[in-house]
C-alpha positions in Angstrom: 111.3 108.7 109.1 109.0 110.7 107.6 106.1 112.1 109.8 103.1 110.2 110.3 99.7 111.3 108.2 96.4 110.6 109.8 94.7 108.2 107.6 90.7 106.8 107.3 90.8 103.4 106.3 88.2 101.0 104.9 88.8 97.3 105.3 86.9 94.7 103.3 87.8 91.3 103.9 86.3 88.2 102.1 86.6 84.6 103.5 85.2 81.5 101.0 85.3 77.9 103.0 83.2 75.0 101.8 81.0 77.4 99.5 80.4 79.6 102.2 81.4 83.2 102.3 82.1 85.4 105.3 82.4 89.3 104.7 84.3 91.5 107.2 84.3 95.4 106.7 85.0 97.9 109.1 86.5 101.5 108.9 89.4 102.8 111.2 91.6 105.6 111.8 95.1 105.0 111.1 98.3 106.5 110.0 100.4 106.4 106.9 104.0 106.9 107.0 107.2 106.3 104.4 110.4 104.3 106.6 113.5 103.6 104.4 111.5 104.5 101.3 108.7 101.5 101.9 105.1 102.6 102.6 103.5 102.0 106.1 100.1 101.7 107.3 99.0 101.5 111.3 95.7 101.3 112.7 93.5 98.9 115.1 91.0 96.8 115.0 88.6 95.6 117.7 87.6 92.1 117.9 86.2 89.7 120.0 89.5 89.0 121.9 90.1 92.8 122.4 92.3 95.3 120.5 94.8 94.6 118.0 97.2 96.7 116.6 98.1 96.2 112.9 100.9 97.2 110.6 100.9 97.0 106.9 104.7 96.8 105.7 103.9 97.5 101.6 107.3 96.7 99.7 107.1 96.3 96.3 108.1 92.6 96.1 106.1 91.5 99.7 103.4 92.7 101.7 103.7 92.2 105.5 101.1 92.3 108.1 101.9 92.4 112.1 99.2 92.0 114.6 99.9 92.9 118.0 97.6 92.9 121.1 94.5 90.1 121.3 96.3 88.4 119.0 99.6 88.3 117.3 101.1 87.5 114.0 103.3 88.1 111.5 101.6 87.1 108.1 103.9 87.7 104.7 102.3 88.0 101.1 104.9 87.2 98.2 103.0 86.8 95.0 103.0 82.9 93.6 105.0 81.8 96.7 104.1 80.1 100.3 104.8 81.4 103.7 104.3 80.1 107.2 102.6 82.1 109.8 102.3 81.5 113.5 98.7 82.8 114.7 99.1 83.6 118.7 95.3 83.9 120.6 94.6 83.5 124.1 93.5 80.0 123.6 96.6 79.0 121.8 98.9 79.0 118.7 98.0 78.0 115.3 100.7 77.2 112.7 99.3 78.6 109.1 100.4 78.3 105.4 99.5 81.4 103.3 99.9 80.9 99.4 99.7 84.4 97.5 98.1 84.4 94.2 97.8 88.0 93.8 99.3 91.4 95.7 98.3 94.9 94.2 99.6 98.0 95.8 98.4 101.5 94.1 99.9 104.1 96.4 100.4 107.7 96.1 103.2 109.0 98.7 102.5 112.6 98.4 99.1 112.2 98.6 98.9 109.6 101.5 96.3 107.6 99.8 95.9 104.1 98.2 94.5 100.7 97.9 96.2 97.5 98.7 94.5 94.0 97.5 95.6 90.8 98.5 94.0 87.1 97.5 95.4 84.3 99.0 94.6 80.8 100.3 95.4 79.9 103.9 96.0 76.3 105.3 95.2 75.8 108.8 96.3 72.1 109.6 93.7 69.1 109.1 93.3 70.2 105.3 91.5 73.3 106.0 91.8 75.7 103.3 90.2 79.3 103.4 90.2 81.4 100.1 90.8 85.1 101.6 90.5 88.6 99.6 91.4 91.5 101.4 91.2 95.0 100.7 92.5 98.2 102.4 91.5 101.5 100.8 92.9 104.7 102.6 93.1 108.0 102.2 94.3 111.5 104.4 91.6 112.1 107.1 90.6 115.4 106.6 90.1 117.3 110.1 
């Protein structure tokens, strides 16, 4: 495994549901590294339940987001495909279906910077559908 490069991240998430839009934005510090020629990002996120460690694996044909800590899940994004996710919280486990309409990755391995954009529909039982747009912008942290 190549050494990890410290990065600054900007995460912007937009959730549309029944004509309402919720926007979540935050900055975090994390790491960028390459493992088996696949780029990875890791960062921590504070939520109401506690701290969540997030790992983003960016393969050309599939992006996977692993979350551990206060909540845990493994969410797969494959363009024009539906995937199943189990979202575990202190309150219980939800089963969700993700349909990914767009994945765009622009990654510069040498400078440890890039952008990841994902657009997807999230279905959570009882016909609840949320439209999500996720943007992760990252660049090497300057010390």
